[in-house]
Every structure is written in structure tokens, then in C-alpha cells.
C-alpha positions as CSV (number, residue, x, y, z in Angstrom):
1,M,114.9,107.2,115.5
2,S,111.7,107.7,117.5
3,T,111.3,110.1,120.5
4,L,108.9,109.1,123.3
5,A,105.3,110.9,123.1
6,S,104.0,110.4,126.4
7,P,105.0,112.4,129.5
8,I,104.4,109.5,131.7
9,Y,108.0,108.2,130.5
10,D,109.7,111.2,129.7
11,A,111.2,111.9,132.8
12,S,113.1,108.6,133.0
13,P,116.6,108.4,131.1
14,D,116.4,104.7,131.3
15,I,113.4,104.5,129.4
16,R,114.6,107.2,127.0
17,Q,117.8,105.2,126.6
18,A,115.9,101.9,125.8
19,A,113.8,103.7,123.1
20,Q,116.8,104.9,121.6
21,R,118.1,101.5,120.9
22,M,114.8,100.9,119.0
23,S,114.6,102.4,115.6
24,A,110.9,103.1,114.9
25,Q,110.2,104.5,111.7
26,P,106.9,105.7,110.8
27,I,104.7,104.1,108.3
28,T,102.4,106.9,107.7
29,P,102.4,110.6,109.3
30,S,99.1,109.7,110.8
31,I,99.5,106.2,112.4
32,G,101.8,103.5,112.7
33,A,105.6,102.4,113.2
34,E,107.8,99.7,112.2
35,V,110.3,99.1,115.2
36,S,113.4,97.5,114.5
37,G,116.4,96.6,117.2
38,V,114.1,94.6,119.4
39,R,113.7,90.6,119.6
40,L,110.1,90.0,121.3
41,G,111.2,86.3,122.6
42,A,113.2,87.1,125.5
43,G,115.8,89.4,127.3
44,L,113.4,92.7,127.5
45,D,113.9,94.3,130.7
46,D,111.2,96.6,132.4
47,H,112.6,99.6,130.6
48,D,112.3,98.0,127.3
49,I,108.9,97.3,128.0
50,A,108.1,100.8,129.2
51,A,109.8,102.3,126.3
52,L,107.6,99.9,123.7
53,R,104.5,101.2,125.7
54,A,105.3,104.6,125.2
55,L,106.0,104.1,121.6
56,L,102.8,102.5,121.5
57,V,100.9,105.5,122.8
58,R,102.4,107.9,120.3
59,H,102.2,105.6,117.0
60,K,99.2,103.5,118.1
61,V,100.4,100.5,116.2
62,L,103.8,99.0,116.3
63,V,105.1,96.7,113.4
64,F,107.8,94.0,114.3
65,R,109.2,92.0,111.2
66,D,110.8,88.4,111.5
67,Q,109.7,87.7,115.0
68,D,110.1,83.6,115.0
69,I,108.6,83.6,118.4
70,A,107.0,80.4,120.0
71,P,103.4,80.6,121.6
72,A,104.5,80.7,125.1
73,D,107.0,83.4,124.0
74,H,104.1,85.6,122.7
75,V,101.9,84.8,125.5
76,A,104.8,86.0,128.1
77,F,105.4,89.2,125.8
78,A,102.1,90.1,126.0
79,R,101.6,89.3,129.7
80,R,104.4,92.3,130.4
81,F,101.8,94.7,129.5
82,G,98.8,93.5,131.6
83,P,96.4,90.9,132.2
84,L,95.2,88.6,129.0
85,E,91.7,87.8,128.4
86,I,90.6,84.6,127.1
87,H,87.9,85.0,124.1
88,P,84.6,83.3,125.0
89,V,84.0,82.4,121.3
90,F,87.1,82.2,119.1
91,P,89.2,79.1,119.2
92,H,92.2,78.9,121.4
93,H,95.8,77.4,121.1
94,A,95.7,74.0,122.6
95,D,98.6,74.7,125.2
96,H,97.6,78.5,125.6
97,P,94.3,79.8,126.0
98,E,95.0,83.4,126.1
99,L,96.3,83.1,122.3
100,V,93.5,83.1,119.8
101,L,93.5,81.3,116.6
102,L,92.3,83.5,113.5
103,G,92.3,81.8,110.3
104,G,90.8,78.7,108.6
105,D,91.2,75.9,106.1
106,G,90.0,77.5,103.0
107,S,86.5,76.6,103.1
108,H,84.8,79.6,103.6
109,P,86.3,83.3,103.7
110,A,87.2,85.2,106.7
111,R,84.9,87.6,108.3
112,E,86.9,90.1,110.3
113,N,86.5,92.4,107.2
114,I,84.6,95.3,109.1
115,Y,85.9,98.5,110.8
116,H,86.0,97.4,114.4
117,S,88.0,97.9,117.9
118,D,88.5,94.2,119.6
119,V,86.2,93.5,122.6
120,S,84.6,96.8,122.9
121,W,81.6,94.7,124.0
122,R,83.2,94.1,127.1
123,E,82.5,96.0,129.9
124,I,86.3,96.7,130.5
125,P,87.7,96.5,127.0
126,S,91.1,95.8,125.9
127,L,94.2,98.1,125.9
128,G,95.6,96.3,123.1
129,S,96.0,93.0,120.6
130,I,99.6,91.4,119.8
131,L,98.8,89.5,116.4
132,R,101.6,87.3,114.9
133,C,101.3,86.1,111.1
134,V,101.8,82.1,111.3
135,E,100.8,81.8,107.5
136,C,100.5,84.3,104.7
137,P,98.5,83.8,101.6
138,P,100.7,84.3,98.4
139,S,99.1,87.8,97.9
140,G,96.5,90.1,99.6
141,G,95.3,89.9,103.4
142,D,96.5,93.0,104.2
143,T,95.1,95.1,107.4
144,L,93.9,98.8,107.7
145,W,94.4,100.7,111.3
146,V,92.8,103.9,111.8
147,N,93.8,106.6,114.2
148,M,90.6,107.5,115.9
149,A,92.1,110.4,117.8
150,L,92.5,112.0,114.6
151,A,88.9,111.0,113.6
152,Y,87.8,113.0,116.5
153,E,89.8,115.8,115.8
154,G,88.9,116.2,112.2
155,L,85.1,116.1,113.1
156,P,83.2,119.5,112.9
157,A,83.3,121.5,116.2
158,A,79.4,121.3,116.2
159,I,79.6,117.7,116.1
160,R,82.4,117.3,118.7
161,E,80.3,119.3,120.6
162,A,77.0,117.2,120.2
163,I,78.9,114.0,120.8
164,D,81.1,114.8,123.6
165,N,78.3,113.8,126.5
166,L,76.9,110.9,124.5
167,H,76.9,107.2,125.3
168,A,76.3,104.0,123.0
169,V,75.8,100.6,123.5
170,H,78.2,97.8,122.4
171,D,77.0,94.2,121.9
172,M,78.8,91.0,121.0
173,L,76.0,88.9,120.2
174,P,74.8,90.4,116.7
175,G,78.5,89.7,115.4
176,F,79.1,86.3,116.9
177,I,75.8,84.8,116.8
178,D,76.3,82.3,114.1
179,R,79.5,81.0,115.8
180,I,77.7,80.5,119.0
181,A,75.8,77.1,119.5
182,V,72.0,77.5,120.0
183,E,72.2,75.7,123.3
184,K,75.0,78.2,124.3
185,R,73.3,81.5,123.4
186,C,71.4,82.1,126.6
187,A,74.4,81.7,128.9
188,I,76.7,83.7,126.6
189,R,74.2,86.7,126.8
190,A,74.1,86.5,130.4
191,E,77.7,86.4,130.8
192,F,78.4,89.3,128.2
193,P,75.3,91.6,128.1
194,P,75.3,94.7,126.1
195,V,77.3,97.5,127.8
196,V,77.3,101.2,127.8
197,H,80.6,103.3,127.0
198,P,81.0,107.1,126.2
199,V,81.1,107.9,122.4
200,V,84.4,109.8,123.1
201,R,86.5,108.4,125.2
202,V,89.8,109.9,126.9
203,H,93.1,107.9,126.4
204,P,94.2,107.1,130.1
205,E,97.8,107.5,129.0
206,S,98.0,110.3,126.4
207,G,94.9,112.2,127.2
208,E,93.9,112.3,123.9
209,K,89.9,112.5,122.9
210,I,89.0,109.3,120.8
211,L,86.1,108.3,118.8
212,Y,84.8,105.4,120.4
213,V,82.2,103.6,118.3
214,N,82.6,100.9,115.7
215,E,80.5,99.4,113.2
216,G,81.4,95.8,114.2
217,F,79.9,96.2,117.7
218,T,78.2,99.3,118.4
219,T,74.5,98.9,118.0
220,H,73.0,102.3,119.0
221,L,73.3,105.6,120.8
222,L,71.7,105.5,124.4
223,N,70.9,109.2,125.3
224,F,70.7,110.9,121.7
225,T,67.2,112.1,122.5
226,E,68.4,113.5,126.2
227,S,71.1,115.7,124.6
228,V,71.0,119.3,124.8
229,A,70.3,119.5,120.8
230,F,67.3,116.9,121.0
231,R,65.6,117.5,124.4
232,G,62.2,116.7,124.2
233,M,62.2,116.4,120.7
234,P,61.7,112.3,120.5
235,E,60.5,112.7,116.8
236,F,64.2,113.1,116.0
237,A,65.1,110.0,117.6
238,T,65.7,108.4,114.0
239,G,68.3,111.2,113.8
240,A,70.7,108.8,116.2
241,R,71.1,106.3,113.4
242,A,72.3,108.8,110.8
243,L,74.6,110.3,113.3
244,L,76.0,107.0,114.1
245,D,76.4,106.1,110.5
246,Y,78.5,109.5,110.1
247,L,80.6,108.6,113.0
248,F,81.3,105.0,111.6
249,D,82.3,106.5,108.3
250,Q,84.9,108.4,110.1
251,A,87.0,105.3,110.0
252,R,86.9,105.0,106.2
253,R,89.0,108.1,105.6
254,P,92.4,107.3,104.2
255,E,94.0,110.2,105.7
256,Y,93.7,108.6,109.1
257,Q,94.7,105.0,108.0
258,M,97.7,102.9,107.5
259,R,97.8,99.7,105.6
260,L,100.0,96.6,106.2
261,R,101.3,93.9,104.0
262,W,101.8,91.1,106.3
263,Q,104.7,88.6,105.9
264,K,105.1,85.5,108.0
265,N,106.5,86.1,111.5
266,T,105.6,89.8,111.6
267,V,104.1,91.1,114.7
268,V,101.7,93.7,115.4
269,F,100.8,95.5,118.5
270,W,97.9,97.9,118.5
271,D,96.3,100.1,120.9
272,N,92.8,99.0,120.8
273,R,91.9,102.5,122.8
274,A,92.8,104.6,120.2
275,T,92.5,102.7,116.8
276,Q,90.2,100.4,114.7
277,H,91.2,98.0,112.2
278,Y,89.9,96.0,108.9
279,A,91.1,92.9,108.0
280,I,90.9,92.9,104.1
281,Q,89.2,89.5,102.6
282,D,90.6,89.3,99.2
283,Y,92.8,86.3,99.3
284,F,90.2,83.6,99.7
285,P,90.6,80.4,99.2
286,A,94.1,81.1,100.1
287,V,94.5,80.9,103.9
288,R,95.7,83.4,106.1
289,R,96.4,82.2,109.8
290,M,97.1,84.4,112.7
291,M,97.3,83.9,116.8
292,R,96.4,87.0,119.1
293,A,96.8,87.8,122.5
294,T,94.9,90.5,123.9
295,I,95.6,92.5,126.7
296,T,92.9,93.7,129.3
297,G,92.6,97.4,129.6
298,E,90.5,100.1,131.6
299,R,86.9,100.9,131.8
300,P,86.3,103.9,129.3
């Protein structure tokens, strides 16, 4: 059995009791837990939701197997954790615009095979995502998740000191430009301009420091030459790219990762504030179809 990690919930015996009804078996020492003893479709009270949220803060990725839930139940469950976003580019479920449809028809490979945190390009990025596997390939199609709190902790002290006051620019357009019709690109750019987030954000529930840059959406460091180490030395500006690439590389360390083999009706709930993920594209031309709901979070 898992215990609660966040002190926010530790004082409530009702929430502790709800958590004890759920078996949360760690997937790796660093990240992830497989949760049993809970059905996501209906019947969860507020204590159950608070317990799941506490488990999410602790483990960062929660895996639920054999969850044959309807799209309406998927949306309703996700909404228990906060308002849901509607993605401006990905296709949506016909009856539930909050549900993104991921996957194709086997005509071209998927393109999510890059380490990223969902919608970090929003001014207010997401709290988390809830993804259900609708159709799995015969083999392959695993997903990696990375504990970015551990990635920050593992940096040399001098690097942590150097980046603690840096900010970075996140932009959705480079990653989605070829999915947006030419005539709509100006409107999308106006609605979703590049945004600035701290390179190191503080998790609003756990208090952990998180390395918050990702190669999917982070384009550059904003104030590198104004930092203490490089103030007045603009000739070192090219070092910003080298530093950013070094920070990107931290997500690739296996010690910070878990790897999930999908099954039909597996549901994964992950904390976008504290993780990155990488969808492995090794199954083309087989098809993997998913539905995802994304919960609005807080400004970093």
C-alpha cells in the first residue's frame, strides 16, 4: 500500500482511509505507480479524488488498468481535478471537445516522439493529463515519463545556482506549424503568443523545485546574458544554447524515467507540472489510438 506524500492531505483521516483502499505499487523507485482498487467511471467521492491527487503528487504518474470507461465518464473524471482545456490544434471527440483524439489511420507515423510537457506553451500550463488507450498496436508504442524534480536535484550545484533565476520562452507554433492551415496561422499566433516561464518552477503542492524546460516547446533562454555569471559579457550569449541543450538532455537519463507498455483501456494520469514524457514511435504502420483530457493548472 502507498502512503500519502503531500502534507496538504496528511491531516485528514478520511482521505488517508480512501488512499488505503487503493493499492499503489511503485513502477520504479523514481516515478510512477500502478493503482488498483478503484474504478474511474463513477462512484468516487471527494475523499477518493483528494487521495488520488495526493498519490499523483507523490508518484507523478498513476497507471490504471482495465478502465473501460465511456468518453463522458473520462471527461467527468478529469473535471473533478479542475477545469479542462480545449486544444487549439489536435482533433477533438465529436461530442466532447475536451477530449483530444491522438493517433492516425496508419498512413503516416505519429510525431509525439520528443520529450515534452503538454502545453507548456500556454500562459497557464496544465496541471495534468489523463490519457486512455483505445486501440493498441500488436507491439511497441510504449511511453516514457521523466521525473523532472529528480532531474533538477541531480544537476551540479553550480548549474542549479546558475539557472534558479533564469527564464525561458515557450512557443507552440514551431511544433504545430505544419498542422495549422496557412490562413489560420496569424490568428493562432495572436491567440497563443510565445510565453515566458521560469526555468525552475516550484510545484504548488509538493514544494519541489522542477526543471521546467523541454525540447518540444522551449525555444530559448530569455535572460541568460543578464544572469550574475554572464552580466556584461554578451559575447557569451551563444552559451545559452549549450546550457539549454544540456538541460534538455537531463530528461534522457534512465534513472529518472519509467516506461509503460500500453494495453487497451489503460488510463494514465500524470502531473504535467513535474514530468516530461516521450511517446515512442516504433509501431508504424500499425495504429495506436488514444483519448486525452487535459486539466488546467497554475501559472508557474
